[in-house]
TORVOSE-46877 format. One record per residue (C-alpha): residue number from 1; residue in three letters; z, y, x. Coordinates in steps of 0.1 Angstrom, whole numbers, padded with zeros to 4 digits. Layout:
    n  res     pz     py     px
  NUM  ALA      Z      Y      X
...
This chain:
    n  res     pz     py     px
    1  MET  -0202   0095   0169
    2  ALA  -0201   0070   0141
    3  ILE  -0189   0034   0148
    4  PRO  -0217   0009   0144
    5  GLN  -0213  -0009   0110
    6  PRO  -0209  -0045   0123
    7  ARG  -0182  -0034   0148
    8  ARG  -0165  -0013   0121
    9  GLY  -0166  -0043   0098
   10  ARG  -0149  -0065   0123
   11  ARG  -0122  -0040   0130
   12  LEU  -0116  -0036   0093
   13  THR  -0114  -0074   0089
   14  PHE  -0090  -0077   0118
   15  LEU  -0067  -0049   0105
   16  PHE  -0068  -0065   0070
   17  LEU  -0059  -0099   0084
   18  PHE  -0030  -0084   0103
   19  TYR  -0018  -0065   0073
   20  ALA  -0022  -0096   0050
   21  GLY  -0001  -0117   0074
   22  ALA   0027  -0090   0076
   23  LEU   0026  -0086   0038
   24  THR   0029  -0124   0033
   25  LEU   0059  -0126   0057
   26  ILE   0076  -0097   0040
   27  VAL   0071  -0107   0003
   28  PHE   0077  -0145   0008
   29  TRP   0106  -0143   0032
   30  PRO   0133  -0165   0017
   31  SER   0159  -0137   0016
   32  PRO   0154  -0099   0011
   33  VAL   0139  -0085   0043
   34  ASP   0164  -0056   0043
   35  ALA   0195  -0079   0039
   36  GLY   0205  -0074   0075
   37  SER   0200  -0037   0075
   38  ALA   0217  -0027   0042
   39  GLY   0247  -0012   0061
   40  MET   0225   0008   0084
   41  ILE   0204   0021   0055
   42  GLN   0236   0031   0036
   43  HIS   0250   0048   0067
   44  LEU   0217   0067   0070
   45  LEU   0218   0077   0034
   46  THR   0254   0089   0036
   47  GLY   0244   0111   0066
   48  LEU   0214   0125   0047
   49  HIS   0236   0133   0017
   50  SER   0262   0151   0039
   51  ALA   0233   0171   0053
   52  GLY   0223   0183   0018
   53  VAL   0198   0156   0006
   54  PRO   0205   0152  -0032
   55  GLY   0226   0123  -0043
   56  TRP   0198   0108  -0064
   57  VAL   0181   0099  -0031
   58  GLY   0197   0065  -0028
   59  TYR   0189   0029  -0020
   60  PRO   0169   0022  -0052
   61  LEU   0146   0052  -0044
   62  VAL   0142   0041  -0008
   63  GLU   0134   0005  -0018
   64  SER   0108   0017  -0044
   65  ALA   0092   0041  -0019
   66  ALA   0090   0013   0006
   67  ASN   0073  -0009  -0019
   68  VAL   0048   0019  -0027
   69  VAL   0041   0023   0011
   70  LEU   0038  -0014   0016
   71  PHE   0010  -0017  -0009
   72  VAL  -0011   0015   0000
   73  PRO  -0030  -0005   0027
   74  PHE  -0037  -0032   0000
   75  GLY  -0055  -0006  -0021
   76  VAL  -0073   0009   0010
   77  PHE  -0086  -0024   0023
   78  ALA  -0096  -0037  -0011
   79  ALA  -0114  -0004  -0021
   80  ALA  -0131  -0001   0013
   81  ARG  -0148  -0035   0006
   82  LEU  -0160  -0024  -0029
   83  PRO  -0189  -0001  -0039
   84  GLY  -0175   0033  -0046
   85  ARG  -0178   0032  -0084
   86  PHE  -0158   0000  -0084
   87  ALA  -0129   0012  -0062
   88  TRP  -0106   0012  -0093
   89  LEU  -0108  -0026  -0092
   90  ALA  -0087  -0024  -0060
   91  ALA  -0058  -0010  -0082
   92  VAL  -0063  -0039  -0107
   93  ALA  -0062  -0064  -0078
   94  GLY  -0030  -0047  -0066
   95  VAL  -0014  -0052  -0100
   96  ALA  -0025  -0089  -0101
   97  ALA  -0013  -0095  -0066
   98  SER   0021  -0079  -0073
   99  CYS   0025  -0099  -0105
  100  SER   0017  -0131  -0086
  101  ILE   0041  -0122  -0058
  102  GLU   0070  -0114  -0082
  103  THR   0063  -0146  -0101
  104  VAL   0065  -0167  -0070
  105  GLN   0097  -0149  -0059
  106  HIS   0112  -0155  -0093
  107  PHE   0105  -0192  -0095
  108  LEU   0105  -0203  -0059
  109  LEU   0127  -0179  -0039
  110  PRO   0162  -0178  -0055
  111  ALA   0176  -0153  -0031
  112  ARG   0148  -0128  -0039
  113  TYR   0148  -0105  -0069
  114  ALA   0117  -0103  -0090
  115  THR   0116  -0070  -0110
  116  ALA   0093  -0050  -0131
  117  GLN   0102  -0020  -0109
  118  ASP   0087  -0038  -0079
  119  ILE   0055  -0045  -0098
  120  LEU   0053  -0008  -0108
  121  ALA   0059   0004  -0073
  122  ASN   0036  -0021  -0056
  123  SER   0009  -0013  -0082
  124  ALA   0013   0024  -0076
  125  GLY   0009   0019  -0039
  126  ALA  -0023  -0001  -0044
  127  ALA  -0036   0025  -0068
  128  LEU  -0029   0053  -0043
  129  GLY  -0047   0035  -0015
  130  ALA  -0077   0029  -0037
  131  LEU  -0077   0065  -0048
  132  ALA  -0076   0077  -0012
  133  VAL  -0107   0056  -0004
  134  TYR  -0125   0068  -0035
  135  VAL  -0118   0104  -0027
  136  ALA  -0129   0099   0009
  137  GLN  -0161   0082  -0002
  138  ARG  -0169   0110  -0027
  139  ARG  -0163   0137   0000
  140  ARG  -0185   0119   0024
  141  GLU  -0213   0115  -0002
  142  ALA  -0210   0152  -0011
  143  GLN  -0212   0162   0026
  144  THR  -0242   0140   0030
  145  ARG  -0259   0156  -0001
  146  ARG  -0251   0191   0012
  147  THR  -0265   0182   0047
  148  ALA  -0296   0167   0031
  149  ILE  -0305   0199   0011
  150  LEU  -0298   0224   0039
  151  PRO  -0331   0239   0051
  152  ARG  -0340   0229   0087
  153  SER  -0345   0258   0111
């Protein structure tokens, strides 16, 4: 059974606000959010390497992957609020948000490191989220079209 639209909209708004609050805390925290867990992360990576995970899977890759994952919901929430053919604007908004965040970190948070790599990873996450919504919307529309043209028995 489909969720009634107003209720679904409220749920989506609540989830977005929760995500936006968490994102704001993470990106504008005065020090890197992983500062206290660097030793644990390195210990985990050492264990993974001894278990056969390639050496190129290191902290920089983990950090970039975390940035991608952090921004996937940004793309999902933004694209879900846009008409299907404008879902790509969610990726553009992700780039703009990431550039803004990195600029604030650079000028106002001296303990944080603003990098082009972070902008690329964040933007990739937003684009992946937007793409996921776009694909889901196209599939739903195709299913609706197929259902509409099936003969009734």
